[in-house]
PyMOL CGO cylinders between C-alpha atoms (Angstrom):
from pymol import cmd
from pymol.cgo import CYLINDER

trace = [
    CYLINDER, 8.55, -4.88, 5.64, 6.84, -1.76, 6.22, 0.3, 1, 1, 1, 1, 1, 1,
    CYLINDER, 6.84, -1.76, 6.22, 2.87, -1.36, 5.14, 0.3, 1, 1, 1, 1, 1, 1,
    CYLINDER, 2.87, -1.36, 5.14, 2.12, 2.01, 4.96, 0.3, 1, 1, 1, 1, 1, 1,
    CYLINDER, 2.12, 2.01, 4.96, -1.79, 2.86, 4.53, 0.3, 1, 1, 1, 1, 1, 1,
    CYLINDER, -1.79, 2.86, 4.53, -3.44, 6.33, 4.37, 0.3, 1, 1, 1, 1, 1, 1,
    CYLINDER, -3.44, 6.33, 4.37, -5.58, 8.48, 2.24, 0.3, 1, 1, 1, 1, 1, 1,
    CYLINDER, -5.58, 8.48, 2.24, -4.77, 10.12, -0.84, 0.3, 1, 1, 1, 1, 1, 1,
    CYLINDER, -4.77, 10.12, -0.84, -2.12, 13.16, -0.10, 0.3, 1, 1, 1, 1, 1, 1,
    CYLINDER, -2.12, 13.16, -0.10, -1.90, 12.31, 3.38, 0.3, 1, 1, 1, 1, 1, 1,
    CYLINDER, -1.90, 12.31, 3.38, 1.75, 12.30, 3.69, 0.3, 1, 1, 1, 1, 1, 1,
    CYLINDER, 1.75, 12.30, 3.69, 2.82, 8.72, 2.75, 0.3, 1, 1, 1, 1, 1, 1,
    CYLINDER, 2.82, 8.72, 2.75, 5.53, 9.09, 0.56, 0.3, 1, 1, 1, 1, 1, 1,
    CYLINDER, 5.53, 9.09, 0.56, 7.12, 11.92, 2.93, 0.3, 1, 1, 1, 1, 1, 1,
    CYLINDER, 7.12, 11.92, 2.93, 7.03, 9.23, 5.51, 0.3, 1, 1, 1, 1, 1, 1,
    CYLINDER, 7.03, 9.23, 5.51, 9.09, 6.78, 3.60, 0.3, 1, 1, 1, 1, 1, 1,
    CYLINDER, 9.09, 6.78, 3.60, 11.49, 9.53, 2.82, 0.3, 1, 1, 1, 1, 1, 1,
    CYLINDER, 11.49, 9.53, 2.82, 11.64, 10.04, 6.60, 0.3, 1, 1, 1, 1, 1, 1,
    CYLINDER, 11.64, 10.04, 6.60, 12.91, 6.53, 6.90, 0.3, 1, 1, 1, 1, 1, 1,
    CYLINDER, 12.91, 6.53, 6.90, 15.59, 7.23, 4.75, 0.3, 1, 1, 1, 1, 1, 1,
    CYLINDER, 15.59, 7.23, 4.75, 14.28, 6.41, 1.24, 0.3, 1, 1, 1, 1, 1, 1,
    CYLINDER, 14.28, 6.41, 1.24, 15.03, 8.83, -1.15, 0.3, 1, 1, 1, 1, 1, 1,
    CYLINDER, 15.03, 8.83, -1.15, 12.68, 9.45, -4.40, 0.3, 1, 1, 1, 1, 1, 1,
    CYLINDER, 12.68, 9.45, -4.40, 14.69, 7.56, -6.50, 0.3, 1, 1, 1, 1, 1, 1,
    CYLINDER, 14.69, 7.56, -6.50, 14.51, 4.59, -4.69, 0.3, 1, 1, 1, 1, 1, 1,
    CYLINDER, 14.51, 4.59, -4.69, 10.58, 4.74, -4.77, 0.3, 1, 1, 1, 1, 1, 1,
    CYLINDER, 10.58, 4.74, -4.77, 8.66, 3.23, -7.87, 0.3, 1, 1, 1, 1, 1, 1,
    CYLINDER, 8.66, 3.23, -7.87, 5.02, 2.37, -8.65, 0.3, 1, 1, 1, 1, 1, 1,
    CYLINDER, 5.02, 2.37, -8.65, 6.57, -0.78, -10.50, 0.3, 1, 1, 1, 1, 1, 1,
    CYLINDER, 6.57, -0.78, -10.50, 6.99, -4.23, -8.38, 0.3, 1, 1, 1, 1, 1, 1,
    CYLINDER, 6.99, -4.23, -8.38, 9.87, -5.40, -10.81, 0.3, 1, 1, 1, 1, 1, 1,
    CYLINDER, 9.87, -5.40, -10.81, 11.73, -2.43, -10.51, 0.3, 1, 1, 1, 1, 1, 1,
    CYLINDER, 11.73, -2.43, -10.51, 14.60, -3.18, -8.03, 0.3, 1, 1, 1, 1, 1, 1,
    CYLINDER, 14.60, -3.18, -8.03, 14.19, -0.41, -5.73, 0.3, 1, 1, 1, 1, 1, 1,
    CYLINDER, 14.19, -0.41, -5.73, 13.33, -0.95, -1.90, 0.3, 1, 1, 1, 1, 1, 1,
    CYLINDER, 13.33, -0.95, -1.90, 10.01, 0.93, -2.15, 0.3, 1, 1, 1, 1, 1, 1,
    CYLINDER, 10.01, 0.93, -2.15, 6.81, 0.52, -3.95, 0.3, 1, 1, 1, 1, 1, 1,
    CYLINDER, 6.81, 0.52, -3.95, 4.06, 3.20, -3.95, 0.3, 1, 1, 1, 1, 1, 1,
    CYLINDER, 4.06, 3.20, -3.95, 0.49, 3.18, -5.31, 0.3, 1, 1, 1, 1, 1, 1,
    CYLINDER, 0.49, 3.18, -5.31, -0.27, -0.53, -4.72, 0.3, 1, 1, 1, 1, 1, 1,
    CYLINDER, -0.27, -0.53, -4.72, -3.90, 0.16, -5.12, 0.3, 1, 1, 1, 1, 1, 1,
    CYLINDER, -3.90, 0.16, -5.12, -3.10, 1.13, -8.59, 0.3, 1, 1, 1, 1, 1, 1,
    CYLINDER, -3.10, 1.13, -8.59, -1.60, -2.19, -9.42, 0.3, 1, 1, 1, 1, 1, 1,
    CYLINDER, -1.60, -2.19, -9.42, -4.73, -3.93, -8.14, 0.3, 1, 1, 1, 1, 1, 1,
    CYLINDER, -4.73, -3.93, -8.14, -6.72, -1.72, -10.07, 0.3, 1, 1, 1, 1, 1, 1,
    CYLINDER, -6.72, -1.72, -10.07, -5.49, -2.57, -13.39, 0.3, 1, 1, 1, 1, 1, 1,
    CYLINDER, -5.49, -2.57, -13.39, -5.76, -6.53, -12.79, 0.3, 1, 1, 1, 1, 1, 1,
    CYLINDER, -5.76, -6.53, -12.79, -7.94, -7.29, -9.78, 0.3, 1, 1, 1, 1, 1, 1,
    CYLINDER, -7.94, -7.29, -9.78, -8.40, -10.96, -10.44, 0.3, 1, 1, 1, 1, 1, 1,
    CYLINDER, -8.40, -10.96, -10.44, -4.70, -11.35, -9.75, 0.3, 1, 1, 1, 1, 1, 1,
    CYLINDER, -4.70, -11.35, -9.75, -3.97, -9.16, -6.79, 0.3, 1, 1, 1, 1, 1, 1,
    CYLINDER, -3.97, -9.16, -6.79, -3.25, -11.81, -4.45, 0.3, 1, 1, 1, 1, 1, 1,
    CYLINDER, -3.25, -11.81, -4.45, -0.30, -13.25, -7.10, 0.3, 1, 1, 1, 1, 1, 1,
    CYLINDER, -0.30, -13.25, -7.10, 1.36, -9.68, -5.97, 0.3, 1, 1, 1, 1, 1, 1,
    CYLINDER, 1.36, -9.68, -5.97, 2.30, -11.13, -2.59, 0.3, 1, 1, 1, 1, 1, 1,
    CYLINDER, 2.30, -11.13, -2.59, 5.57, -12.53, -3.09, 0.3, 1, 1, 1, 1, 1, 1,
    CYLINDER, 5.57, -12.53, -3.09, 6.99, -9.73, -4.70, 0.3, 1, 1, 1, 1, 1, 1,
    CYLINDER, 6.99, -9.73, -4.70, 5.74, -7.43, -2.06, 0.3, 1, 1, 1, 1, 1, 1,
    CYLINDER, 5.74, -7.43, -2.06, 7.02, -9.04, 0.69, 0.3, 1, 1, 1, 1, 1, 1,
    CYLINDER, 7.02, -9.04, 0.69, 10.48, -8.64, -0.72, 0.3, 1, 1, 1, 1, 1, 1,
    CYLINDER, 10.48, -8.64, -0.72, 10.16, -4.87, -0.93, 0.3, 1, 1, 1, 1, 1, 1,
    CYLINDER, 10.16, -4.87, -0.93, 11.32, -2.82, 2.37, 0.3, 1, 1, 1, 1, 1, 1,
    CYLINDER, 11.32, -2.82, 2.37, 8.45, -0.47, 2.36, 0.3, 1, 1, 1, 1, 1, 1,
    CYLINDER, 8.45, -0.47, 2.36, 4.90, -0.75, 0.41, 0.3, 1, 1, 1, 1, 1, 1,
    CYLINDER, 4.90, -0.75, 0.41, 2.76, 2.37, 0.21, 0.3, 1, 1, 1, 1, 1, 1,
    CYLINDER, 2.76, 2.37, 0.21, -1.25, 2.04, -0.35, 0.3, 1, 1, 1, 1, 1, 1,
    CYLINDER, -1.25, 2.04, -0.35, -3.98, 4.43, -0.72, 0.3, 1, 1, 1, 1, 1, 1,
    CYLINDER, -3.98, 4.43, -0.72, -7.12, 3.46, 1.87, 0.3, 1, 1, 1, 1, 1, 1,
    CYLINDER, -7.12, 3.46, 1.87, -9.90, 2.68, -0.83, 0.3, 1, 1, 1, 1, 1, 1,
    CYLINDER, -9.90, 2.68, -0.83, -12.48, 1.40, 1.12, 0.3, 1, 1, 1, 1, 1, 1,
    CYLINDER, -12.48, 1.40, 1.12, -14.09, 4.40, 3.12, 0.3, 1, 1, 1, 1, 1, 1,
    CYLINDER, -14.09, 4.40, 3.12, -16.69, 6.26, 2.29, 0.3, 1, 1, 1, 1, 1, 1,
    CYLINDER, -16.69, 6.26, 2.29, -19.61, 5.85, -0.11, 0.3, 1, 1, 1, 1, 1, 1,
    CYLINDER, -19.61, 5.85, -0.11, -20.00, 2.28, -1.59, 0.3, 1, 1, 1, 1, 1, 1,
    CYLINDER, -20.00, 2.28, -1.59, -19.61, 2.16, -5.18, 0.3, 1, 1, 1, 1, 1, 1,
    CYLINDER, -19.61, 2.16, -5.18, -22.81, 1.36, -7.43, 0.3, 1, 1, 1, 1, 1, 1,
    CYLINDER, -22.81, 1.36, -7.43, -20.17, -0.82, -10.09, 0.3, 1, 1, 1, 1, 1, 1,
    CYLINDER, -20.17, -0.82, -10.09, -19.91, -4.30, -9.50, 0.3, 1, 1, 1, 1, 1, 1,
    CYLINDER, -19.91, -4.30, -9.50, -15.85, -3.66, -10.65, 0.3, 1, 1, 1, 1, 1, 1,
    CYLINDER, -15.85, -3.66, -10.65, -15.25, -0.99, -8.65, 0.3, 1, 1, 1, 1, 1, 1,
    CYLINDER, -15.25, -0.99, -8.65, -16.39, -2.86, -5.39, 0.3, 1, 1, 1, 1, 1, 1,
    CYLINDER, -16.39, -2.86, -5.39, -14.55, -5.99, -6.37, 0.3, 1, 1, 1, 1, 1, 1,
    CYLINDER, -14.55, -5.99, -6.37, -11.35, -3.58, -6.84, 0.3, 1, 1, 1, 1, 1, 1,
    CYLINDER, -11.35, -3.58, -6.84, -11.66, -2.13, -3.21, 0.3, 1, 1, 1, 1, 1, 1,
    CYLINDER, -11.66, -2.13, -3.21, -12.53, -5.62, -1.92, 0.3, 1, 1, 1, 1, 1, 1,
    CYLINDER, -12.53, -5.62, -1.92, -9.44, -6.86, -3.55, 0.3, 1, 1, 1, 1, 1, 1,
    CYLINDER, -9.44, -6.86, -3.55, -7.13, -4.27, -2.27, 0.3, 1, 1, 1, 1, 1, 1,
    CYLINDER, -7.13, -4.27, -2.27, -8.45, -4.71, 1.12, 0.3, 1, 1, 1, 1, 1, 1,
    CYLINDER, -8.45, -4.71, 1.12, -7.65, -8.53, 1.47, 0.3, 1, 1, 1, 1, 1, 1,
    CYLINDER, -7.65, -8.53, 1.47, -4.12, -8.02, -0.25, 0.3, 1, 1, 1, 1, 1, 1,
    CYLINDER, -4.12, -8.02, -0.25, -3.62, -5.42, 2.55, 0.3, 1, 1, 1, 1, 1, 1,
    CYLINDER, -3.62, -5.42, 2.55, -4.59, -7.78, 5.19, 0.3, 1, 1, 1, 1, 1, 1,
    CYLINDER, -4.59, -7.78, 5.19, -1.84, -10.56, 4.25, 0.3, 1, 1, 1, 1, 1, 1,
    CYLINDER, -1.84, -10.56, 4.25, 0.41, -7.68, 3.68, 0.3, 1, 1, 1, 1, 1, 1,
    CYLINDER, 0.41, -7.68, 3.68, -0.39, -6.51, 7.19, 0.3, 1, 1, 1, 1, 1, 1,
    CYLINDER, -0.39, -6.51, 7.19, -0.15, -10.01, 8.55, 0.3, 1, 1, 1, 1, 1, 1,
    CYLINDER, -0.15, -10.01, 8.55, 3.13, -10.27, 7.47, 0.3, 1, 1, 1, 1, 1, 1,
    CYLINDER, 3.13, -10.27, 7.47, 4.90, -6.68, 7.98, 0.3, 1, 1, 1, 1, 1, 1,
    CYLINDER, 4.90, -6.68, 7.98, 6.86, -6.01, 10.79, 0.3, 1, 1, 1, 1, 1, 1,
    CYLINDER, 6.86, -6.01, 10.79, 5.80, -2.56, 10.87, 0.3, 1, 1, 1, 1, 1, 1,
    CYLINDER, 5.80, -2.56, 10.87, 1.99, -0.98, 9.46, 0.3, 1, 1, 1, 1, 1, 1,
    CYLINDER, 1.99, -0.98, 9.46, 1.60, 2.58, 9.94, 0.3, 1, 1, 1, 1, 1, 1,
    CYLINDER, 1.60, 2.58, 9.94, -1.52, 4.38, 9.05, 0.3, 1, 1, 1, 1, 1, 1,
    CYLINDER, -1.52, 4.38, 9.05, -0.98, 8.22, 8.13, 0.3, 1, 1, 1, 1, 1, 1,
    CYLINDER, -0.98, 8.22, 8.13, -3.47, 10.89, 8.93, 0.3, 1, 1, 1, 1, 1, 1,
    CYLINDER, -3.47, 10.89, 8.93, -2.78, 14.58, 7.80, 0.3, 1, 1, 1, 1, 1, 1,
    CYLINDER, -2.78, 14.58, 7.80, 0.80, 13.93, 7.90, 0.3, 1, 1, 1, 1, 1, 1,
    CYLINDER, 0.80, 13.93, 7.90, 0.83, 12.36, 11.26, 0.3, 1, 1, 1, 1, 1, 1,
    CYLINDER, 0.83, 12.36, 11.26, 1.83, 8.34, 11.63, 0.3, 1, 1, 1, 1, 1, 1,
    CYLINDER, 1.83, 8.34, 11.63, 0.24, 6.19, 13.68, 0.3, 1, 1, 1, 1, 1, 1,
    CYLINDER, 0.24, 6.19, 13.68, 1.69, 3.03, 14.52, 0.3, 1, 1, 1, 1, 1, 1,
    CYLINDER, 1.69, 3.03, 14.52, -0.61, -0.01, 14.21, 0.3, 1, 1, 1, 1, 1, 1,
    CYLINDER, -0.61, -0.01, 14.21, 1.63, -2.74, 14.78, 0.3, 1, 1, 1, 1, 1, 1,
    CYLINDER, 1.63, -2.74, 14.78, 5.78, -2.91, 15.15, 0.3, 1, 1, 1, 1, 1, 1,
    CYLINDER, 5.78, -2.91, 15.15, 7.63, 0.10, 15.88, 0.3, 1, 1, 1, 1, 1, 1,
]
cmd.load_cgo(trace, "trace")
């Protein structure tokens, strides 16, 4: 599995397409039978309590794309902080299992793990 991380609008989807995936192979729903899951952070936002239960279905994907949510000003809202923490914990677990981890900054891929 390839884990792609980066800020909003940084070029994460474009990078996934550069790996040979078409737009119709990208979904935001982990149950969809497509190889690429996009917007992982939004799945966590919907149910942060059960974020870690997503791991088995995510490990079955070829590519998982997630916006970085832990940078910037620390939110006052405890719910927002919890969402960000759960997203981070989930990405740590995925990065551990991923063959490749890529961070995209301004459309430029930085390989953090793998090739």
